[in-house]
C-alpha positions as CSV (number, residue, x, y, z in Angstrom):
1,M,0.0,0.0,0.0
2,P,1.5,3.4,-0.9
3,E,2.8,5.4,2.0
4,V,0.3,8.3,1.5
5,Q,-2.6,5.9,1.6
6,R,-1.3,4.3,4.7
7,I,-1.1,7.7,6.4
8,L,-4.6,8.6,5.3
9,D,-6.0,5.3,6.5
10,A,-4.4,5.9,9.9
11,I,-5.7,9.4,10.1
12,F,-9.2,8.4,9.3
13,A,-9.0,5.6,12.0
14,I,-7.9,8.1,14.6
15,S,-10.6,10.5,13.7
16,S,-13.4,7.8,14.0
17,D,-13.9,8.2,17.8
18,L,-15.2,11.2,19.7
19,E,-14.7,10.2,23.3
20,L,-11.3,11.3,24.6
21,P,-10.3,7.9,26.2
22,A,-11.2,6.1,23.0
23,V,-9.3,8.6,20.9
24,L,-6.1,8.2,23.0
25,Q,-6.3,4.4,22.9
26,R,-6.9,4.5,19.1
27,I,-3.9,6.7,18.6
28,V,-1.6,4.2,20.3
29,Q,-3.1,1.2,18.5
30,V,-2.9,2.8,15.0
31,A,0.7,4.0,15.7
32,C,1.8,0.5,16.7
33,D,0.1,-1.0,13.7
34,Q,1.6,1.5,11.2
35,T,5.2,1.3,12.5
36,G,5.4,-2.3,13.6
37,A,6.0,-1.4,17.3
38,Q,5.3,-4.0,19.9
39,Y,4.6,-1.5,22.6
40,G,3.2,2.0,22.5
41,A,1.9,4.7,24.8
42,V,0.5,8.2,24.9
43,G,1.6,10.3,27.8
44,V,-0.7,13.3,28.6
45,L,1.2,16.2,30.2
46,G,-0.2,17.9,33.4
47,P,0.3,21.4,34.6
48,A,3.8,22.3,35.9
49,S,4.4,22.0,39.6
50,A,5.6,24.9,41.8
51,E,9.1,23.7,41.1
52,G,8.5,23.8,37.4
53,E,8.4,20.0,37.0
54,I,5.9,18.7,34.5
55,L,4.4,15.3,35.2
56,L,2.3,12.9,33.2
57,T,-1.4,12.8,34.3
58,E,-2.4,10.0,31.9
59,F,-0.5,7.2,30.3
60,V,-2.4,5.1,27.8
61,T,-0.6,1.9,26.7
62,E,-0.7,-0.7,24.0
63,G,1.0,-4.1,24.2
64,I,1.1,-4.3,28.0
65,D,-1.8,-6.1,29.7
66,D,-3.8,-4.6,32.6
67,A,-2.3,-7.0,35.1
68,L,1.3,-5.8,34.3
69,V,0.2,-2.2,34.5
70,R,-1.2,-2.8,38.0
71,R,2.0,-4.5,39.1
72,I,4.1,-1.6,37.9
73,G,1.7,0.5,40.0
74,H,2.3,4.1,39.1
75,L,2.4,6.4,36.1
76,P,5.8,7.2,34.7
77,R,7.2,10.3,36.4
78,G,8.6,11.9,33.3
79,L,12.2,10.9,34.0
80,G,14.8,9.6,31.6
81,I,14.0,9.5,27.9
82,L,10.4,10.4,28.6
83,G,11.5,13.5,30.4
84,L,13.9,14.4,27.6
85,I,11.0,14.6,25.1
86,I,8.9,16.6,27.6
87,R,11.7,19.1,28.0
88,E,12.7,19.1,24.3
89,P,9.5,18.4,22.3
90,Q,11.1,17.1,19.1
91,P,11.0,13.7,17.4
92,L,13.6,11.3,18.9
93,R,14.6,7.9,17.4
94,L,17.0,5.5,19.2
95,D,18.4,2.1,18.4
96,D,19.2,1.4,22.0
97,L,17.3,3.2,24.8
98,G,19.8,2.0,27.5
99,A,22.8,3.5,25.7
100,H,21.4,7.1,25.8
101,A,22.9,9.4,28.4
102,D,19.5,10.3,29.8
103,S,18.3,6.7,30.2
104,V,17.4,5.8,33.8
105,G,16.2,2.2,33.3
106,F,12.8,0.7,34.0
107,P,10.9,-0.3,37.1
108,T,10.8,-3.9,38.4
109,G,8.7,-6.1,36.2
110,H,8.7,-3.8,33.2
111,P,9.3,-5.5,29.8
112,A,12.7,-5.1,28.2
113,M,12.7,-2.3,25.6
114,H,15.5,-1.3,23.3
115,T,14.5,0.5,20.1
116,F,12.5,3.7,20.6
117,L,10.6,6.4,18.7
118,G,9.0,9.4,20.4
119,V,7.2,12.4,19.0
120,P,5.3,15.3,20.6
121,I,1.5,15.7,20.1
122,R,0.6,19.4,19.7
123,I,-2.8,21.2,19.9
124,R,-2.7,24.7,18.5
125,N,1.1,24.9,19.0
126,E,0.9,23.7,22.6
127,V,2.3,20.3,23.6
128,F,-0.6,18.1,24.8
129,G,1.6,15.0,25.4
130,N,3.8,12.6,23.6
131,L,3.5,9.5,21.5
132,Y,6.0,6.7,22.5
133,L,6.8,3.6,20.5
134,T,9.2,0.8,21.3
135,E,10.5,-2.6,20.1
136,K,9.9,-2.5,16.4
137,R,9.4,-6.1,15.4
138,D,11.7,-6.1,12.4
139,G,14.6,-4.0,13.5
140,P,15.2,-0.3,14.5
141,F,12.7,2.4,13.7
142,N,13.6,4.2,10.4
143,E,13.0,7.5,8.8
144,A,9.7,6.3,7.2
145,D,8.4,5.3,10.7
146,E,9.3,8.7,12.0
147,T,7.4,10.4,9.1
148,I,4.3,8.3,9.8
149,A,4.6,8.9,13.6
150,V,4.8,12.7,13.1
151,A,1.8,12.7,10.7
152,L,-0.2,10.6,13.2
153,A,0.8,13.0,16.1
154,S,-0.5,15.9,14.0
155,A,-3.8,14.2,13.3
156,A,-4.0,13.1,16.9
157,G,-3.8,16.7,18.0
158,V,-6.9,17.6,15.9
159,A,-8.7,14.4,17.1
160,I,-8.0,15.1,20.7
161,D,-9.1,18.7,20.3
162,N,-12.4,17.6,18.7
163,A,-12.9,15.0,21.4
164,R,-12.5,17.7,24.0
165,L,-15.1,19.9,22.1
166,H,-17.4,16.9,21.9
167,E,-17.2,16.5,25.7
168,H,-17.9,20.2,26.2
169,V,-21.0,20.0,23.9
170,Q,-22.3,17.1,25.9
171,E,-21.9,19.0,29.1
172,L,-23.8,21.9,27.7
173,A,-26.5,19.6,26.5
174,L,-27.0,18.3,30.0
175,V,-27.9,21.8,31.1
176,H,-30.0,22.5,28.0
177,D,-27.8,25.4,26.9
178,R,-29.1,25.3,23.3
179,E,-27.9,28.8,22.3
180,R,-24.3,28.1,23.4
181,I,-24.3,24.8,21.6
182,A,-25.4,26.5,18.4
183,R,-22.6,29.1,18.8
184,D,-19.9,26.5,19.5
185,L,-21.0,24.4,16.6
186,H,-20.8,27.3,14.2
187,D,-17.8,29.1,15.6
188,T,-15.6,26.1,16.3
189,V,-16.8,22.8,14.7
190,I,-17.7,24.2,11.3
191,Q,-14.5,26.2,11.1
192,R,-12.4,23.1,11.9
193,L,-14.3,20.9,9.5
194,F,-13.7,23.5,6.7
195,A,-10.0,23.8,7.6
196,T,-9.7,20.0,7.5
197,A,-11.4,19.8,4.1
198,L,-8.9,22.4,2.8
199,G,-6.0,20.4,4.2
200,L,-7.2,17.2,2.5
201,Q,-7.6,19.0,-0.8
202,A,-4.0,20.3,-0.5
203,L,-2.9,16.7,0.3
204,S,-4.7,15.4,-2.8
205,R,-2.5,17.6,-5.0
206,L,0.7,16.0,-3.5
207,T,-0.2,12.5,-4.5
208,G,0.2,11.0,-7.9
209,D,-2.1,8.2,-7.1
210,I,-5.5,8.9,-8.8
211,G,-7.3,6.3,-6.6
212,V,-6.0,8.0,-3.4
213,A,-6.9,11.5,-4.8
214,D,-10.5,10.3,-5.5
215,R,-10.7,8.9,-2.0
216,I,-9.6,12.2,-0.6
217,Q,-12.2,14.1,-2.7
218,A,-14.9,11.7,-1.5
219,S,-13.9,12.6,2.1
220,V,-14.0,16.3,1.3
221,D,-17.5,15.8,-0.1
222,E,-18.6,14.1,3.1
223,L,-17.2,17.0,5.1
224,D,-19.2,19.5,3.0
225,A,-22.3,17.5,3.6
226,T,-21.6,17.3,7.3
227,I,-21.2,21.1,7.4
228,R,-24.6,21.6,5.7
229,E,-26.2,19.3,8.3
230,I,-24.6,21.1,11.2
231,R,-25.9,24.5,9.8
232,G,-29.4,23.0,9.7
233,V,-29.0,21.9,13.4
234,I,-27.7,25.4,14.3
235,F,-30.7,27.0,12.7
236,E,-33.1,24.7,14.4
237,L,-31.5,25.2,17.8
238,S,-31.5,29.0,17.4
239,S,-35.1,29.1,16.0
240,S,-36.5,26.9,18.8
241,E,-34.7,28.9,21.5
242,R,-35.4,32.4,20.3
243,G,-37.9,32.1,17.5
244,L,-37.3,33.1,13.8
245,S,-37.3,36.8,14.9
246,G,-34.1,36.3,17.0
247,C,-31.3,38.4,15.6
248,R,-28.6,35.8,16.1
249,A,-30.6,33.1,14.2
250,R,-31.3,35.6,11.3
251,V,-27.6,36.6,11.1
252,L,-26.5,32.9,10.9
253,A,-29.2,32.2,8.3
254,L,-28.1,35.2,6.2
255,V,-24.4,34.0,6.4
256,A,-25.4,30.5,5.4
257,D,-27.3,31.8,2.4
258,T,-24.3,33.8,1.2
259,T,-21.6,31.1,1.8
260,P,-22.0,29.4,-1.6
261,A,-21.4,32.7,-3.4
262,L,-18.3,33.4,-1.2
263,G,-16.9,29.9,-1.7
264,F,-16.2,29.5,2.0
265,A,-17.8,29.8,5.4
266,P,-17.2,33.2,7.1
267,R,-16.4,33.1,10.8
268,V,-19.1,34.7,12.9
269,D,-18.7,35.9,16.5
270,F,-21.3,37.4,18.9
271,D,-20.4,39.5,21.9
272,G,-23.0,40.5,24.5
273,P,-26.8,39.8,24.7
274,V,-27.5,40.3,21.0
275,D,-31.1,38.9,21.0
276,T,-32.0,40.9,24.1
277,I,-30.6,44.3,22.9
278,V,-31.3,44.1,19.2
279,G,-35.0,44.5,18.6
280,T,-37.0,43.7,15.5
281,E,-36.5,47.2,13.9
282,L,-32.8,47.5,14.6
283,A,-32.3,43.9,13.4
284,E,-33.6,44.9,10.0
285,H,-31.0,47.7,9.8
286,L,-28.3,45.4,11.0
287,L,-29.1,42.6,8.6
288,A,-29.3,45.1,5.7
289,A,-25.8,46.4,6.6
290,L,-24.5,42.9,6.9
291,R,-26.0,41.8,3.6
292,E,-24.5,44.8,1.7
293,L,-21.0,44.3,3.3
294,V,-20.9,40.6,2.4
295,S,-22.2,41.3,-1.1
296,N,-19.4,43.9,-1.5
297,V,-16.8,41.3,-0.5
298,I,-18.3,38.8,-3.0
299,R,-18.3,41.3,-5.9
300,H,-15.0,43.0,-5.3
301,A,-12.7,41.6,-2.7
302,G,-11.4,38.2,-4.0
303,A,-11.1,37.2,-0.4
304,T,-10.4,33.8,1.0
305,A,-11.5,34.6,4.6
306,V,-14.1,36.8,6.2
307,Q,-14.6,37.6,9.9
308,I,-18.0,38.9,11.1
309,H,-18.3,40.3,14.6
310,I,-21.5,41.6,16.2
311,R,-21.3,43.3,19.6
312,A,-24.3,44.4,21.6
313,G,-23.7,46.9,24.5
314,L,-24.3,50.6,24.7
315,E,-23.9,50.5,21.0
316,V,-24.6,47.8,18.5
317,T,-21.5,47.3,16.3
318,L,-21.1,45.2,13.2
319,T,-17.6,44.6,12.0
320,V,-16.8,42.8,8.8
321,E,-13.1,42.1,7.9
322,D,-11.7,40.3,4.9
323,N,-8.3,39.4,3.5
324,G,-9.0,40.5,-0.1
325,V,-7.5,43.1,-2.4
326,G,-8.1,46.1,-0.2
327,L,-9.6,49.4,-1.4
328,R,-8.4,49.1,-5.0
329,G,-10.4,50.4,-8.0
330,T,-14.0,51.2,-7.3
331,R,-14.3,49.2,-4.1
332,G,-15.7,51.3,-1.3
333,R,-17.3,53.9,-3.7
334,G,-20.6,52.2,-4.5
335,L,-24.1,53.4,-3.8
336,G,-24.7,50.5,-1.5
337,L,-21.9,51.5,0.9
338,A,-23.0,55.2,0.7
339,N,-26.5,54.0,1.8
340,L,-24.9,52.2,4.7
341,S,-23.3,55.4,5.9
342,D,-26.6,57.3,5.5
343,R,-28.5,54.6,7.4
344,A,-26.0,54.7,10.3
345,L,-26.2,58.5,10.5
346,E,-30.0,58.5,10.5
347,L,-29.8,56.2,13.6
348,G,-27.2,58.4,15.3
349,G,-24.3,56.1,14.5
350,S,-21.4,55.9,12.1
351,F,-19.9,53.8,9.3
352,T,-16.2,53.5,8.5
353,L,-14.3,51.5,5.8
354,E,-10.6,51.3,6.0
355,A,-7.7,49.3,4.5
356,D,-6.4,46.6,6.8
357,R,-2.9,45.4,7.1
358,P,-1.2,43.7,5.4
359,R,-4.2,43.4,3.1
360,G,-8.0,43.4,3.1
361,V,-10.6,45.8,4.4
362,R,-12.2,46.4,7.8
363,A,-15.7,47.8,7.8
364,V,-17.4,49.0,11.0
365,W,-21.1,49.9,11.2
366,S,-22.1,51.1,14.6
367,V,-25.4,52.6,16.0
368,P,-26.8,53.3,19.5
369,R,-28.9,50.5,21.0
370,E,-32.7,50.9,20.9
């Protein structure tokens, strides 16, 4: 099986679980299968102690039975080679663990281990823990094994983060916090699914295997369908909680309607009690402003990302930022944007449109609350 397809199979296997303990166990199992390691583990890092020492709070193993784990009796303390990777989070490959200067040996009853491969697992550039593999069945770990382990660790970071989010959503569901669930689904889950789809599309361009490329595209199509389903759930949650007249639900519905024309999903953030402060009349003005600003991005910006932020306080402020071409040509001079300025002034507010850095435009439409 081509190496790219092996990595893809492993990544999909890791991503198949949502519960964090199952994700950690699956990571170790897949890593051992893909590299031929007899033993494997994921060590989860805890907070630093007052002395600055970082200990392992979880240690999920593969290849060692429960009876032996109980006899050993305690989690590794992050000493020796394990501690080296904690202090210096870089891939480490050894032909003989015992020959390394940092080796401190094993506790009584621990199986003998010689060959070793360790890589850090990162979540948003922070080290979550480490993946440890030992005793490759057909000789020392090689460069290909390290490549696979690094790719798995990267996928593991995303899978762990998604599992944490899943746990958080479950906790929210227990207290029937429907509005927050909808916001988390939109602001976090959809964005990550979209980013994952983009990453898979980029990977498909790197492989010369048409079969693998078709498989990747099928996965991208599945992600797109999942995003559409989540948007439907978000709208149902928001509608049942606030009714169709709720400003938040109407904003999300408008954004969903314009997403196909943009070619990507904008990121939307809400700050403050939007549905409480923004009444029906002001919501109409706000939605008209948002519709015009997004349409301006579609027509003129050539953007690949849009950030929409709505803040409700003493003033109601709509901010739309994009990473497009800036204020070149006729952008910013149209009748629609002039109407936005007039609408804001009539309500006692203001409208500004300015070039962002290093590129793009930042539009701010702000009016007093009702």
